[in-house]
C-alpha angles and dihedrals in degrees: 000000000000090000087056092049090047093053092045090053092047091050091048092051090046093049089050092049093049091050091048091053092047093053099039104057097144121113131241129209113224116197122201135160098277099041144299135288132198119218135163115268093242093057089049092053095045092049090048092054094047091048090050090048091050093046090047094049089047091052093049093046093052091047090054093051089075092047089049091052093049090047093053088046094052093045086056092049090051091049091052090046093050093047090054094048089051093053090048090052090056096056114101118247116243120210117231093211 
């Protein structure tokens, strides 16, 4: 079911992008330090969206690196605590009487 929903969403986005490209056939001049380039509006918008997705994914990946490190550190701490607990369970109990 999830695969069907994903395909439907993909087709809807693809259709909207195709309609946008068909309607907006004008060109845009992009000025940068080394010169200029003329591209269709749809290419500029799609390139901007792709660049935003890449930058967002990179930011999320960088923020999760710290969480991965902390998770690994806590798992090691749990392993050491469990090992200590198991070694304490093996010790015989002494009566105080």
